[in-house]
N, C-alpha and C positions, 0 to 999 in steps of 0.2 A: 320750381323756379318761378320768379315773377314774370308777368306777361311782358313781351318785348314790344312795348308801346313807347315811342319817342325816346328810346334809349340811345345814349351816345354809342358810337360804333368804333371798333378798333380792328384793323387788319394787321396781320403779322406774318412774317416769313422767317425761316431758319429752322432750328432743330425741334422737330416734333417726333418724339420717340416713345417706345414702350418702356416704362420703368418697371423693373422687377425688384421688389424690395424684400430682402431677406434679413430678418433680425435674429441674431444669436443672443440678444439680451432679453427681449420680451418673450421670445418664442412664439410670436404671433404668426398666423398663417401667412404664406408668401403673398405679397400684394402685386397685382398687375394693373398698372395705371398709365394713362397717357402722361407723358412728361417731356423732358427737354426744356431748355430755357424758354423758347417761344411758346411751346405747349403750356408750360406752367403759368407764364405771365397771362396768356390769353384766357385760360380756364379760370384763373384767379379773378381776372377782370369780369368775366361773366358772373362769377359768384358775387361780385360787388355791384352788379347791376348793369353791365355793358352788353352790347351785342358784339360777340367775338367771332372773327372769321380768320382762322389760320390758313396759310397757303403752304401746301406741302406736296411732295412727290413720293408717295409710298408705293410699295409693291403689294399686290393682292396676296392674302394669306392670313394665317391665324393671328400674327402679331398686328397687322393692320386692322383686322376685324376687332381686336380688343381695344385698340386706340379709338376707332370710330365709335364703338359702343360706349366708351367712357365719355367721349365728346358729347354724344347724344344724351347721355345721362344727365349732364350738367347744362344742356341747352346750348352748347357751342355748335355753330354752323360748320358743316363739312362741305359746303358749297365749293370751296377752292382746294379741297384735298382730293388728289387723284390717286387711284390705285391701278397701276398698269404694270405690264411686264418689264418695262424699262425703268421702273422706279426702284426704290429701296426703302425698307422699313428699319430704321435704327432701333437697336435694343440695348438698354443700359441696365446693368445689374448693380444695385446698391446693396452692400453688405454692412450691417450694423453690428459692431462688436464692442466689448467692454474695453475702454481705454484706461489710462492712468488717472488716478485721483477720483475713481468711481464715476467718471464721465464717459458716456458712450462716444464712439467715434465711427465714422463711416468711410467707406472706400468705394470706388466705382470701377467697373470693369465692362469691357465690350466683348467679353467671351462667355460662352455658354457655361453655366455652373455644373452641367452634367458631363459634357464631352470635351470642353475646353476649346471648341472651335470658335473662330472669330465671327461675331455677329455682323450683319450687313452694315456698311458705312452710310453716312448721310449723302444724299444726292440732292443738289439744289434744283429748284424749279427753273426751267429753261427761260431765257430772256424773251423768246417769242411768246411763250405762254404767259409770262408776267405782263407783257404788253396788253394782252387780251383781258387779263384779270384787272389790270389797272383801270381800264375804262368802266368796269363794273363796280369798282370800289371808290368811286368819286365822292361819296357822301361821308366817308369815314373821318372822324375827328382826330384819330391817332393812327400812325403807322409805326409798328415796332419790328425791328429785325436784329438778329444776333449773328448773322453771317454776312460778310462782304462778298456777295456773289453778283454776277451780271444781272440776273433776274431780280435779286433783292434791291439792287441799286435802281433798276428801272422802276420798280414799285415805289421806292423812296422818292425819287425825283417827281414822278407823276402825282403821288399823293401830296407832296409838298406844294406843287403847282395848284392843286385843288384845295389848298388851305389846311391840310392836316398837319398836326404836330408830329414830327419825325423823331423817333427815339431809337438810337443805335446802342446796343449793349454787346460788344465783342468779347469773346473769351480769349482770343489770340489775334495776331495781326494777319498771318497767312500771306496772301498775295498783297504786296505793298501798294501796287497801283490801285487795286480795287478798294483796299482799306482807305487810302487817301480820298477816293471818290465818296465812299460812305461817310467818312469823317466830315468832309466838307459839305455834304448834303444834309446831314442831321442837324436838328435844332438842339437836341440833347444827346450827349454821349456819356454813358455810365460804364465804368470799367474798374477792374481790380488792379491796383498798383503791382501786386505780386505777379500777375499774369502778363502785364504789359510793361515790363521794365524797359524794353527797348523803344518805347514810344517816342522819346525825344530824338532818336537816331534815324527815323525814317522820313523826316522832312515834311510832316503834315503842315499845311498852311492854315493860318487862322485858328480860331477857337470857336466851337459851337456856342450857341446862345447860353447853354448851361453845360458845364463840365462837372461830372460827378465821379469821385474816386472813392471806392470802398476801402475800408481799413480793417476788415475782419472784426474781431471782438471789440475793437476800439470805436467802431461806428463808421462814419463817412465824413467826407468834406466836399464842398462844392464851391464853384465860383461862377458868377454871372457875367455876361458880356453885354456891354451897353450898345446902343445903336451905332456909336462911333467905332465899334469893334475893339474898344479898350476893355481888357479883362479886369474884373474887380478883384477884391481880396478873397482869399480862401476862407470859407466859413466851416468850422468843424462842428459836428453833431455827434455826441456820444451815444452809444447804443443803450437801449433800456436794459436794466438788470433782469435776469431771468431766474425765477425761483427753481424751476426744474427743467433740465435739458434732457430730452430723449433722442433728439436728432436735429442737427442744424441744416441738413440738406434742404435746398429750396428757399431758405430764408431771404436770400438776395432777390429771388424772383418775386416773393411776396412784397418786399420793400419796393421794388419797381412798380408792381401792380398798384400798390397803395398810393404811391406818388402820382402815377398817371391818373388814377381815379380822382384825386383832388386837384391836380394841376392841368389835366388835359381835356376836360370836358368842353372847353371853348375852342379847341383846335389851336393852330399856331397863333392866330390873332388874339384869342383869349389868353394864351400863355404869356404873350408879350405884355399884357396889362396887369399881370400878377405883381403884387408888391413883394418886398423882401419878407414881410411877415407871412404872406400867403405861401411862399415857397417853404419857409421854415415849418409851417403847419403841415404842408403836404409831405415833407420828409419825415416829420414826427409820426404822422399816421402810417407811412410806409414802414418805419422802424417798429411801430407797435405791432403791425401785422407780422413782421419778421420774428419778433419776440414770442408772439402767440404760436407761431408755427414750430418753434423749438420744442414745444410740449408734446409733439406727435412724431411718429416715425414715418419717414417718407417725405418727399418734397411737398406733397399736398395731403398728408395723412389726416390732418384735422378736418378736412372736408368730408371724410368718410366716417370719422369717429365722433363728431360733434354736430349738433343741429345748428342752423344758421342763427337762431335767436341767442344761443349761448356764445356763439362766435362774436356777435356784436357786443354782448355784455362783457366778455372777457377783454376784448380789444379796448373798450372804454375804460375798464379797470386799469389797464396798462397805461393808457393816456393820462389817467387821473393819479398815477404814481403808486398804485397798489399792487405792484408786481404783476406777474403774468396770469395770476388767478387760476392756475391749474388745480383741478380737483374740487373747485367750488361748485361747478355745475355738472350734473351727471352726463356722461358721454353715451352716445348710441353705439352699441357694439359694431365694429367693422365687419362687413361681410366680404371675405376674400377667398379666392379660389386657391386650392393647394397645388394642382398639377400644372406643369408647364405646357402640356399638350404639344401642338405642332409648331412651336415658335422657332426652334432652331433648325435651319435648313440641313445642317449636317446630321442631326439626329433623325430628321425625317427620311433622309436618304438611307441611313443605316437601318431604320425600321422597315423601309420598303424593301431593301435588299434582303433583310432577314425573313420577311414574309414570303418573298419569292422563292427562297431556298428552304423554307420550312423551319428556319431557326428564329429565335427571338432576338429583338433589339435590346438595347441597354435599358435597364430598369428605370422606370419613371419614379 
């Protein structure tokens, strides 16, 4: 990774999880990578040259160890990632199968693929802890969050007061009171219309400086709000065509990271100075990253399968209108582990009980 000298900084809170990627299409070894919306966006931003600092409340154990090791591999700071008994380490299983029309499809599960037990749920950072972290994150240009939690809103408000551009990307509304607070604090809100159909019904006041609605394969649309708080017209941007699709998981996260990279380096003040043309270019760059990502399995599979030079070249090819460029540059073979190890708490308990009675646990 490039040396962290005068890099723009991003702090983020929300879902940082262990992704387990199982492909029934390619037959590639199972991947174990740091993921979740917040995790993917912040790691991608580090790949693009940012100083990334996720905020998370994990529980010590094998799953957390894998997440931390992956963060360190990419140069992402674990300064604000705690591993304590009262924490929780979410684990998400992505399974890639062959869909109709010869296109692969993916599904997500929060259950162990071996024993079927529910994996641990997300636990937000406490508001009291967030207050302490906020004082140490005063220099960040961007604050990103994907969960409307008390701690996340504390960080959003404090970072905004310190000049950071606040980006909120919810996957659902959840607690309506907290959601409204998050919505009204953020400068940018990006969401999927399919997931937030009930948005007009919860009484959010005002519109963020930039409202972004994703439209799946059709692309996205956005509208800007002037200082007078009058909303502008919606601007639609079609997605780039993709020559080969191996997996679409994580493409929205790459789009977010690319947009932040081009539009967020100057913080909130710099963002306000961007022209309509600047915004359009930032979105096109984000969409190019999303198209590139479709050529690899897993939300960030390309980071493990291709070197950074070919990444830059391929993205430029997409921006130049030459397709996603898959297959033009040789890829570095991904190094993935096969065994799940001690990730599932239920499997660990079964193995321990089996050892105590002289029997064997479930086959790995």
